[in-house]
N, C-alpha and C positions, 0 to 999 in steps of 0.2 A: 543772392543775399537779400533778405527782406528789410525794408526800411519803413519808418513811420514818421510822417510830418506831425510835429507837436502842435497842439492847439495854442492859440494866443493866450498868454498868461501875463502876470504882473511883470512889466518891464521887458517882455519878450517882443521883438519886432514882428510885424506882419510881413510875410506869412510864417514867421518863425524860422526854424531850421530843422534839419533832418537828422535823425539818429536811428540806429538799428532797433528793431522792435524787441529784441531779446537783450538789449544792453542794460547796464546798471541804471543809466539815466532814465530809460523808459520804465523800469520797475519803480524807481524812486518817484517818478511823476504820477504814479497811481495813489500815492499817499494822500490822505485827507488832512488838509490844514485846519487846525483847530482855532485859528485866529479869526477875528472879525475881518471880513474882506474889505471893509472900508478903510482906506488910508494905508493899505499895505504897500511897501516899497520894494520888497524882495519876495519872490516866489519861494515856497518851501523847498522845492527841488533845487533851485539855484543855490540856496544857502547850504544845503547838504552837500552839493557838488563842491562848493568852495571848501568846506571842511575836509572832505575826503581828499581833494587835490592837495591841500596844504599838509595834511597828515602824511600822504604818500611822499611829499617832498621834505619831510623831517620836522614839521611843526606839531607840537603836542598840546600846547596851552592856548586858550582863547585869544590872548593878546598876540601871541606869535602867529596864530592862524589869521587874525585880522590884519596884521601888518603884512604878512605874505600876500594876502589878497589885495590889499591896498597898493602894494608895489607893482602889481600885475593887472590892475583893474582895466586898463585899456585893452590888453590882450584878451582877458577873460570876456569883456563885453563883445569883442569881435567874434571869438570862437563859439560863444554861447548865444549869439544873436540878441544881445541886450540893447535896448534903446538908449538907456542912460548909463553913462560910465560912473559907477558909484560902488563903494565898498562899505559893508556893514561895520558898525562899532562893535568892539568885543562884547559889550553887554547885550547887544542884539542877538548874537549867537547864543548866549546863555539863556535868554528868554525863549528863543525858538526851541532850543533843545528841551527846556523845562516844560513848556506848555503847548507848543504848536504841534508836536509829534505825539501820536498815539503809540506808546511803547510796544504794545502787543502787535499792532499792525506793522510797525516798523520791523520788528523782529521777524514777522512772518514774510514780509516782502523781501528782506535780505536773504532769508532761507530759500525762498522761491527762486531768487536770482541764481544762487549757486546750484540748486537742484536742477535747473534747466540747462546747465552747462554740459557739454559732451562728456560722457563717461562719469557723470556725477553720481554719487551714491553707490558705486560699485564696491567700495571698500567694505569688508565684512565686519569690522570691529567698531562699535560705538562705545566711546569712553564717557562715563558720567563722573563729573568731579565739580566741586564747589570752590568759590573764591570770594573772599571779602575784599572790597575796595577800601583800603585803609584810609585813603584821603577823605572818606565820607564819615569817619568816626569823629564826632564832635568832641571838643575839649571836655574832659571829665566823664566821658562815656566809654563804654567798652565794646559797643556794637555799632557796626556801620552797615552799609548795603552789602548783602551777601547774595551771590548769583550762582545758580547751578547750570552747567552747560553740558550738552550732549555733543561730543566732538568726534569728527571723523579724522583721526590722526593720519591715516593713509592719504587723505586728500587735503588736509589743512584748513577745513572750514567747520564752523559750528552749525549743527543742524537746528538746534533750538537752545535758547537760554531763558531762564525764568528767575524772577526774584524769589528769594526765600525769606518771607516775612519774619520778624522777630519772634512772633508767637508760634512759628512753625519750625521745621527742621528740614534737612536735605532729604530725609526719607519720604515725607509727604510731598515735597516738591518733585522727587523722582517719579512718584506715581503719576503726577500730572504730565510730566515730560514723556514718559513711556507710553501713555495713552495716545499721544499725538504723533508717534513715530511708527513707521512700518518696520516691524522687527523680524519679518520673515527672512530667514537665512542669515540673520545677523547674530553676532556675539556681543553681548553687553558686558562691559567690565566696570567694576566699581571697587572703592576701598571698603574697609571693614564696616563703616557706618551703614553702607547699603547692603550688607549681608543680612537680609531680612527674608523671612519665609514668604510673606505676601508678595514681595518684589520678585522673588524667584519664581513663584507661581505665575505672576503676571507676565514675565518675560517668556517663559516656556509656552504658556497657553496662547501667546500672541505669535508663536512661530519662531521664536529666537532661542538662544542659549545664553547661559550666564557664566561668568568667572568672577568670584568674589574673594577678596582677602578676608581672613577670619581672625578676629582678635577677641578681647575680653567682653565685648558686648554680646557675644554668643558663647558664653563660657562652656557650656556642655559640648557644643560642636568643636570648639578649639581643643578642649581636653581630649575628646575622642581622637582627633587627628594627631595631637601630640603623642598620645600613648601608642598609636599605631607605629609611628616612626622612631620611637625610642628603642635603643639597642636592647635586645632581649637577653636577660640573664638566665643561663642554663646551668642546672646542676650537673655534677660529674656524671658522665654516662648518657646524657640526654642531648639530642640535637635540637637546634632552633626550629621553630615552626616555619614551614615553607611560606614564602611571601611571593607576591607578584611585582615587587618593586622594580621600577624602570627609571633610568636616570639619563640626564643630559646636562651638558655644561658648556659655558663659553668663557673666554678670557678676552678682555679688551681694555684699551686705554682711552679714557675720556675725562675731560675737565681736570686734568692734572693728577689723575689717580688711576691706578691699575685695579680693575674690578674683575673678580672671578665669581661666576654664578653657577650654582649647581642645583638642579631641581630633581626631586625624587617624587614619583607619582605612583599611586596605587588605586585599584578598583575594589579592594577587599572590603571597604565599608559600605559598598552599595547594598541596600536592603537592610543594613544595620543602623545607619544614621537616621535619626528622626529629622530629616531635612528633605523638602520636596525636590524631586527629580535629580537628586545627587547621584552622579555616576562615578566621579573620581575625586580624590583629594590629593593635595600636594604639599610638599615642604620645600621651600626655596631658601638656600643659604647664599648670602652675599658677603664676600670678603673683599674689603677695600684696603689698598695701600697707597697713601698719599706720597707722591713722587718726591716732593721737595724736602720732606723730613722723615719719611718712612713710617708715619703714624698709621696704625692698623685699626680698622673698624670692622666689626662683624655683625651681621643682621640675620635674623631667622624669621621667615614669613610663612604662614600657613594659609591654605585656601581650599575652596571647594568649587566644583564645576558640574554643570549638567552635560557637558560634552563626554561622549563615550571614548574608550581607548581607541576605537577605530576612527573616530572623528578627530581626535587630538592626541598625537604622540607627545612624549615629554618635550621634544624639541618645539612642537607647536605651542604647548602650554607656556613654555619659557618665553617664546616670542610674544604670546598674548599678554603676559604680565609686563613685559618690557614696553609693549605698545601702550598699555595703560599708563605707565609712568611717563610716557612721552608728552602727555598733556601738560606736565609741569614745565618742560623745556620748550615744547613747541607752541604752547598757547599762553599759559600763565606767566612764564618768565618773560616772554617777549612783550606781553601787555604791560608788565610791571616795569621792566628795565629799559626796553627799547621805546615803547610808546608812553612811558612815564605815567601809567594809569594811576598808580597808588599815590602820586604826587598831585593828582587833580583834586581841586577843592570845590567841585560843583556839588552844591547841596540844595539847590532850588528845584522844586518839582521833581520831575523824573530825568533831569539833565544827566546825572551821573550814569544811570542805567542806559540811556540812549547813547551816551558817549562810549560806554563799554561795548555796545552793539556795533558802533562805528569802528572801534578798534578791532573787533572780530572781523568786520567787513574788510578793513584795510589789510589785515594779515591774510585773510582768505584770498584777496586779489593777488597778493604777492606770491603766496605759496602755491596757488594754482598755476602760476607762471613758472614754477620750478625754482623760485628764489630760495637759496640756502642762507645767504647772509643778508638779513633784512636791513641793517644800518647801511650797508654798501648800496643796496638797491635804492634806498631813500635818498642817498647822496646823488645817485645818478638821476633820479626824478627831479631833484632840486635844480639840477643843471639843464634837464630836458623835460620841462613840465608838459610839453605836447605829447610825450610818450605816456605820461600818467593819464592825461586826458583821454587818450585812445582806449585805456582800460575801462573808462566810464561810458564812452559814447558808442563803442563798437560791441557787437555780439561776440561772446567768447568763441574761440575756434579750437 
């Protein structure tokens, strides 16, 4: 196993201490601190480690993070090789997140850490989806910080996340994200907003494939797909026109409801649709029955894909659509409900965006360890902080 002795830094004892060269600590130590070096009391890497440790242990707000660190400052000084036993004030964390961290560099370093892990990036599906941090919406305003993420659902980590400025939208942000990713052999999924001709061309020409939901923003495309799957009315003595419809379905119970999914797939519109690289279209019916009261909900979703019938059977397309929806439960829900992201009121500088990246980092650390129940894992780390520290100081195995 390879190790790297860290250089002497603010409050780090000489000759420092030793960490694995591929560890999260070693990656964070490469960040450039934007603060004036004069009078610094806390190294940037040390503060970030404090925050990640506290979040792994269940703290989500700056005051709670600061108190968690303060109660363990002697232990932290010992294990991190710090000369002085001291703990930052909550406002110090806020200032460092807002101004000391270059958000683009931080995002890149976190992505590089995960990409260097064993078997990283082998999942074939990249999910694009956006999320607004509701806590950043100021009183009287309707817009807050909006982020677009490229997520590997099969591995639980975010490949890239960018801000969507108020004057922009997810479509333009998606162009920037896709330019930075290796799409060869990947399938990119997105909701109806991302069903755009130029994005479809960009994905396929970069060596990937796409699966888009289709709604009213592409009216002609949606209408063509709807007409294809509508039951044909035949006059007496005439037979329906032959079709190539193929179907697959599943039934399952999740979140207190029984869900039946049925997908119908066709290649008949290939060459007819005015849509780049379209090979198949599909119609997905979702039928929900809420267990506690029997309430029934029905949804109908249409979509288009560049995957051929040989590349993606109906069962595979149904799986790809379900993988796309997993970003809501696997990433966004956990950030909102478990890590309390939407209750965070960080509005100075880039603090909110940096904290969102930290939340992605924390979830990635846990999910890459095979964690299914994040709150349960955080309770364990609260009782055993040395186990959380090992995720930061040791190379992934």
